[in-house]
Structures are given as C-alpha cells and as structure tokens.
PLY file of the C-alpha trace (Angstrom):
ply
format ascii 1.0
element vertex 272
property float x
property float y
property float z
element edge 271
property int vertex1
property int vertex2
end_header
191.13 47.67 132.15
187.55 47.37 133.45
187.54 50.87 134.89
183.75 50.70 134.48
183.68 47.93 137.11
185.18 49.49 140.25
184.56 46.47 142.51
188.06 45.15 141.76
189.66 48.43 142.84
187.62 48.46 146.04
188.54 44.90 146.99
192.20 45.88 146.56
191.74 49.14 148.42
190.22 47.81 151.66
193.21 45.64 152.72
195.57 48.53 151.93
193.45 50.88 154.04
193.39 48.36 156.91
197.18 48.13 156.74
197.58 51.91 156.77
195.27 52.34 159.77
196.75 49.48 161.83
200.43 50.15 161.05
200.14 53.89 161.74
197.65 53.55 164.63
195.13 55.67 162.78
197.50 58.37 161.46
198.71 57.22 158.02
201.29 59.09 155.98
199.16 60.99 153.43
201.88 60.89 150.75
202.11 57.10 151.00
198.31 56.86 151.01
198.05 58.83 147.75
200.83 56.82 146.08
199.20 53.51 147.00
195.77 54.73 145.88
197.16 55.51 142.42
199.12 52.26 142.50
195.97 50.26 143.18
194.31 51.79 140.12
197.34 51.00 137.94
198.01 47.47 139.21
194.39 46.32 139.10
194.05 47.70 135.56
197.28 45.95 134.52
196.03 42.74 136.14
192.80 42.87 134.14
194.67 43.48 130.87
197.14 40.62 131.32
194.39 38.31 132.61
192.28 38.93 129.52
195.35 38.58 127.28
196.15 35.11 128.60
192.50 34.02 128.93
191.08 35.26 125.62
190.73 31.75 124.14
188.90 30.59 127.27
186.79 33.76 127.46
185.35 33.09 123.99
183.88 29.83 125.31
182.24 31.34 128.41
178.89 33.08 128.08
179.67 35.79 130.64
183.07 36.72 129.17
182.76 36.13 125.42
182.25 39.86 124.74
185.44 40.98 126.51
187.39 43.17 124.11
190.31 40.78 123.54
188.07 37.73 123.22
185.87 39.53 120.69
188.91 41.06 118.89
187.78 44.64 119.48
191.28 45.23 120.82
194.39 43.58 119.35
197.01 41.68 121.34
199.57 44.32 120.37
197.40 47.12 121.74
196.76 45.18 124.95
200.49 44.63 125.56
201.21 48.32 124.98
198.56 49.26 127.56
199.99 46.68 129.98
203.51 48.08 129.53
202.27 51.65 130.09
200.48 50.64 133.29
203.60 48.86 134.56
205.58 52.03 133.80
203.20 53.98 136.02
203.74 51.41 138.79
207.52 51.72 138.41
207.37 55.53 138.61
205.31 55.25 141.79
207.76 52.72 143.21
210.80 54.96 142.76
208.93 57.66 144.70
208.94 55.30 147.69
211.74 53.67 149.66
213.62 50.89 147.87
213.41 48.61 150.92
209.98 47.54 149.63
211.43 46.62 146.20
211.47 42.86 146.81
207.78 42.93 147.82
206.94 45.01 144.74
208.67 42.45 142.49
206.83 39.64 144.31
203.54 41.47 143.69
204.35 41.85 139.98
205.16 38.13 139.64
201.82 37.24 141.25
200.04 39.72 138.96
201.35 37.98 135.84
201.21 34.44 137.25
197.59 34.46 138.47
195.88 33.96 135.07
198.34 31.15 134.24
197.71 29.31 137.52
194.14 28.58 136.42
195.61 26.08 133.96
197.82 24.16 136.41
196.60 24.84 139.94
193.27 23.70 141.39
193.07 26.65 143.79
194.20 29.73 141.79
192.26 31.96 144.19
195.05 31.38 146.72
197.47 33.13 144.34
194.89 35.89 143.81
194.69 36.40 147.58
198.47 36.65 147.84
198.42 39.27 145.08
195.52 41.27 146.55
197.22 41.35 149.96
200.72 42.13 148.69
200.38 45.82 149.55
200.08 44.98 153.27
203.74 44.12 154.02
204.89 47.07 151.89
202.71 49.46 153.87
203.90 48.10 157.21
207.55 48.47 156.19
206.96 52.06 155.08
204.90 53.05 158.13
206.58 51.01 160.91
209.86 49.93 159.40
209.17 46.23 159.93
206.61 43.41 159.63
204.85 42.45 162.87
202.10 40.07 164.00
199.41 42.59 162.94
200.79 42.52 159.39
200.75 38.71 159.34
197.15 38.54 160.61
195.99 41.09 158.02
197.83 39.36 155.19
196.52 35.88 156.03
192.99 37.24 156.53
193.14 38.97 153.15
194.27 35.76 151.41
191.38 33.79 152.94
188.93 36.61 152.21
189.99 36.67 148.54
189.40 32.91 148.27
185.92 33.47 149.73
184.75 36.23 147.42
186.38 34.82 144.30
184.76 31.44 144.99
181.37 33.16 144.75
182.59 34.83 141.55
183.81 31.51 140.14
180.49 29.85 140.94
178.91 31.96 138.20
181.16 30.22 135.63
181.36 26.81 137.26
179.83 24.82 134.40
181.82 26.62 131.71
185.10 26.33 133.66
184.59 22.58 134.07
183.86 22.22 130.36
186.96 24.11 129.18
189.25 22.62 131.85
190.41 25.56 133.96
190.76 25.36 137.72
188.84 27.35 140.32
188.05 27.14 144.01
184.37 26.65 143.13
185.27 23.45 141.24
187.83 22.39 143.85
185.29 22.66 146.69
182.60 20.90 144.66
179.16 20.84 146.29
180.66 22.31 149.47
181.61 25.59 147.78
179.07 27.71 149.73
179.69 25.95 153.04
183.48 26.23 152.82
183.25 29.87 151.72
181.07 30.70 154.70
183.37 28.93 157.16
186.45 30.63 155.72
184.69 33.98 155.98
184.04 33.29 159.67
187.77 32.62 159.96
188.45 36.09 158.53
186.13 37.61 161.14
187.96 35.68 163.87
191.20 37.13 162.50
189.86 40.65 162.99
188.71 39.80 166.51
192.22 38.53 167.26
193.65 41.75 165.82
191.45 43.74 168.18
192.43 41.68 171.22
196.16 42.00 170.50
195.88 45.77 170.16
193.28 46.34 172.92
190.80 47.98 170.54
187.71 49.76 171.86
184.22 48.27 172.07
183.09 50.18 168.95
185.52 48.12 166.83
183.98 44.82 167.97
180.55 46.27 167.25
181.48 46.77 163.59
183.19 43.36 163.37
179.99 41.76 164.70
177.99 43.76 162.15
180.19 42.36 159.38
178.83 38.88 160.20
175.54 39.93 158.60
177.28 40.21 155.24
178.77 36.72 155.68
175.30 35.25 156.24
173.73 37.34 153.48
176.33 36.24 150.91
175.82 32.53 151.62
172.05 32.98 151.33
172.45 34.86 148.04
174.57 32.08 146.55
172.27 29.26 147.68
170.26 29.32 144.46
173.54 29.04 142.48
172.14 31.42 139.89
175.09 33.21 138.23
173.78 36.75 138.80
173.19 36.02 142.51
176.67 34.52 142.88
178.08 37.72 141.36
175.96 39.73 143.82
177.43 37.69 146.70
180.90 38.47 145.35
180.14 42.20 145.08
178.67 42.32 148.59
182.20 41.81 149.92
182.74 45.49 149.24
180.29 46.13 152.11
182.26 43.74 154.32
185.46 45.67 153.61
183.70 48.97 154.27
182.31 47.81 157.63
185.72 46.59 158.85
187.28 49.88 157.72
184.69 51.87 159.68
185.41 49.73 162.72
189.12 50.58 162.53
188.42 54.27 161.83
186.06 54.69 164.77
188.42 52.79 167.04
191.27 55.18 166.31
189.00 58.25 166.39
0 1
1 2
2 3
3 4
4 5
5 6
6 7
7 8
8 9
9 10
10 11
11 12
12 13
13 14
14 15
15 16
16 17
17 18
18 19
19 20
20 21
21 22
22 23
23 24
24 25
25 26
26 27
27 28
28 29
29 30
30 31
31 32
32 33
33 34
34 35
35 36
36 37
37 38
38 39
39 40
40 41
41 42
42 43
43 44
44 45
45 46
46 47
47 48
48 49
49 50
50 51
51 52
52 53
53 54
54 55
55 56
56 57
57 58
58 59
59 60
60 61
61 62
62 63
63 64
64 65
65 66
66 67
67 68
68 69
69 70
70 71
71 72
72 73
73 74
74 75
75 76
76 77
77 78
78 79
79 80
80 81
81 82
82 83
83 84
84 85
85 86
86 87
87 88
88 89
89 90
90 91
91 92
92 93
93 94
94 95
95 96
96 97
97 98
98 99
99 100
100 101
101 102
102 103
103 104
104 105
105 106
106 107
107 108
108 109
109 110
110 111
111 112
112 113
113 114
114 115
115 116
116 117
117 118
118 119
119 120
120 121
121 122
122 123
123 124
124 125
125 126
126 127
127 128
128 129
129 130
130 131
131 132
132 133
133 134
134 135
135 136
136 137
137 138
138 139
139 140
140 141
141 142
142 143
143 144
144 145
145 146
146 147
147 148
148 149
149 150
150 151
151 152
152 153
153 154
154 155
155 156
156 157
157 158
158 159
159 160
160 161
161 162
162 163
163 164
164 165
165 166
166 167
167 168
168 169
169 170
170 171
171 172
172 173
173 174
174 175
175 176
176 177
177 178
178 179
179 180
180 181
181 182
182 183
183 184
184 185
185 186
186 187
187 188
188 189
189 190
190 191
191 192
192 193
193 194
194 195
195 196
196 197
197 198
198 199
199 200
200 201
201 202
202 203
203 204
204 205
205 206
206 207
207 208
208 209
209 210
210 211
211 212
212 213
213 214
214 215
215 216
216 217
217 218
218 219
219 220
220 221
221 222
222 223
223 224
224 225
225 226
226 227
227 228
228 229
229 230
230 231
231 232
232 233
233 234
234 235
235 236
236 237
237 238
238 239
239 240
240 241
241 242
242 243
243 244
244 245
245 246
246 247
247 248
248 249
249 250
250 251
251 252
252 253
253 254
254 255
255 256
256 257
257 258
258 259
259 260
260 261
261 262
262 263
263 264
264 265
265 266
266 267
267 268
268 269
269 270
270 271
C-alpha cells in the first residue's frame, strides 16, 4: 500500500483540495472534505496494490523496484487481492455516504485505477491515463458542491492531467533504461531526449491554466503572487533532472508536492 511513502497521497490530495476551494468559493462542505480525504487514502492504497500485482514480473527486473513485497514474494498474490478487495469495499462504503449522481464518475475512476498498470504494456503515454485517474475526484467534487461541471472544473481537470504527466515523467526517468529493456511504455521513453524540455513546457502550461482560472474568477493579487512563486519549482525540477541521475529525478518528482502546496496557499489566501 506504500503508506510509508505519502507523496502519492499528497499528489492526489492537492487537486481535490483545489476543486473543493474553487467549487465552494473557499467554503467547502466539511463532511464531503472528510469523506474525500479518507477516499484518497483508500484509492491510492488500492492503486498501489493492483499496480504491484500486475507489475510484479517487471518489478523483479528493475533495480529500484525488485524488493517490492509482491516482486520479492514477501506477500502472496492471494493476500494482495484480499487487501485490494478490502480497500475497494472502503471506497464503496464512502460512496454510498455521498449522492449517487457521482456514481458514473466513481466507476470511471475505478476503471482508470485498474487500467493504469495495464496501459504500460500497450500505450506509449500511460501517464495520460494516470493523470485522468488522479484528477477524477475533481468533477465529483464540483457536482457535489455546485451541482454541475463548469469551466473551472474543466480547467482544473485538464491542468491536473498535464501536471501528472509532468511529475510522472520525472519519476519514469529514474527507470528509463530498465523500462526500455523490459519493453514497457512511459512518457520518459516516449519523449526521448526531450523528456526534460517537454516536462518543463507542460508545467508552464499548468501554470498558465491557473492564471486563466484566476482571470475568469477575478482572483486577488495575492493569488497571482503564489502562482508566480510556483514557477520557481518548475525551474528547480528541470535543473534537478538535468543530470538524469535516478535519485535526482525522483527528487524532481517529489518536489511537485511543493508546487501543489503553493497553489493551494494561493487559493486559500485569495478566499481569505
């Protein structure tokens, strides 16, 4: 479940928090907020379990992942599937506590959750599917808070998809040689030698998305101050990854938590 590595939970949490703040104009429903917080813990954990279940044969061939518990047989497939089923049960219980008008989006999110690890085998840009999965809470939150999907929801969802491609490209760069050898797809391989350049440009696109969000909603100056500050993380990440050393690529990936935090502060201070 990788509970010891909270970065995955945080990267799921930031888009959900953005959606809550924007859709409610800074006054989110606390009940919904708690339900989604628990849901993020359960879905990310389930995603890790099913990812490692499908990828265990690949993981054994990659230096960074060969000690994962399924790859090293510390946990059996049967045990992993039981844990996955239990986590999905938690998600279902949370879902029935909400309005059923978000059911179709919840099913869509589940399909993406299971499909993502399989797309690495057949799709050259699996990070696109990851982005769709990581942003799937956004339309659900807008429907619960506003009753409908609007242009703000679309901007946030598209920005989250692009952002996920950015940070997971840095993550995939750490395994680029191994992935090429074993024949799985990744954005790092798809972009080739332009992986850092394309990631940086896409990250700038995400920042532009947040500027557009501010203009549409007439946000205060303090919001743009934080959005401008977030550009420092974009530059820092590209510099970190320049050496292409695996541990620095992972650091560039993890630095996206700071990007999410800065944008969240910008939204919070705007509404305050």
